[in-house]
C-alpha positions in Angstrom: -2.0 -7.4 -7.9 -0.9 -7.1 -4.2 -0.3 -10.5 -2.5 0.9 -9.3 0.8 -0.8 -7.0 3.3 -0.2 -5.5 6.7 -2.6 -3.5 8.8 -1.7 -1.5 11.9 -4.0 0.3 14.3 -2.5 3.0 16.5 -4.5 4.2 19.5 -3.3 7.7 20.5 -4.6 11.1 21.4 -2.5 12.4 18.5 -4.1 10.3 15.8 -5.5 13.2 13.8 -2.2 15.1 13.9 -0.2 12.0 12.8 -2.7 11.4 10.0 -2.3 15.0 8.7 1.5 14.5 8.8 1.3 11.3 6.7 -1.2 12.6 4.0 1.5 14.3 1.9 3.6 11.2 1.9 0.6 9.0 0.8 0.1 11.1 -2.4 3.8 10.8 -3.3 4.2 7.0 -3.5 7.7 6.2 -4.7 7.5 2.4 -5.0 5.1 1.1 -7.7 5.1 -2.3 -6.1 3.2 -1.2 -3.0 0.1 0.7 -2.0 -0.2 2.5 1.3 -3.5 3.8 2.8 -4.1 5.6 6.0 -7.4 6.6 7.7 -8.8 7.6 11.0 -11.3 5.5 13.0 -12.9 7.9 15.4 -10.7 10.5 17.0 -8.1 8.3 18.6 -7.3 5.5 16.1 -5.0 5.7 13.1 -5.1 2.8 10.7 -2.2 2.2 8.4 -2.7 -0.4 5.6 0.1 -1.5 3.3 -0.3 -3.8 0.3 2.6 -5.0 -1.8 3.5 -7.4 -4.6 6.3 -9.0 -2.7 7.8 -9.2 0.8 10.7 -6.9 0.0 8.3 -4.1 -1.2 6.1 -4.7 1.9 9.1 -4.4 4.2 10.4 -1.2 2.5 7.0 0.5 2.7 6.5 -0.6 6.3 9.9 0.7 7.3 9.2 4.1 5.8 5.7 4.6 7.1 6.2 3.1 10.6 9.2 5.4 11.0 7.1 8.4 9.9 4.4 7.5 12.4 6.9 7.1 15.1 8.6 10.5 14.4 5.2 12.3 14.1 4.2 10.8 17.5 7.4 11.8 19.1 7.1 15.4 17.8 3.6 15.6 19.2 5.0 14.6 22.5 7.4 17.5 22.4 4.8 20.1 21.4 3.5 21.9 24.5 -0.1 23.0 24.4 -1.0 26.4 25.8 
């Protein structure tokens, strides 16, 4: 039963693209001590929710997913739209 939880809301024009980049990682959870969920609220808000049994598992999951969100956002900034 998860005892620790962190919820992040990211407001960005790239919310949908970042969400699509994270979906494959959500289905391939590697740590059985944590659960990560991601959803869109509207078209500009990405919600990342991590639950974990202990603080070490919470930290590990947050490190991974926050890094993925950051990289996905940076890549969207590099992509030029026609």
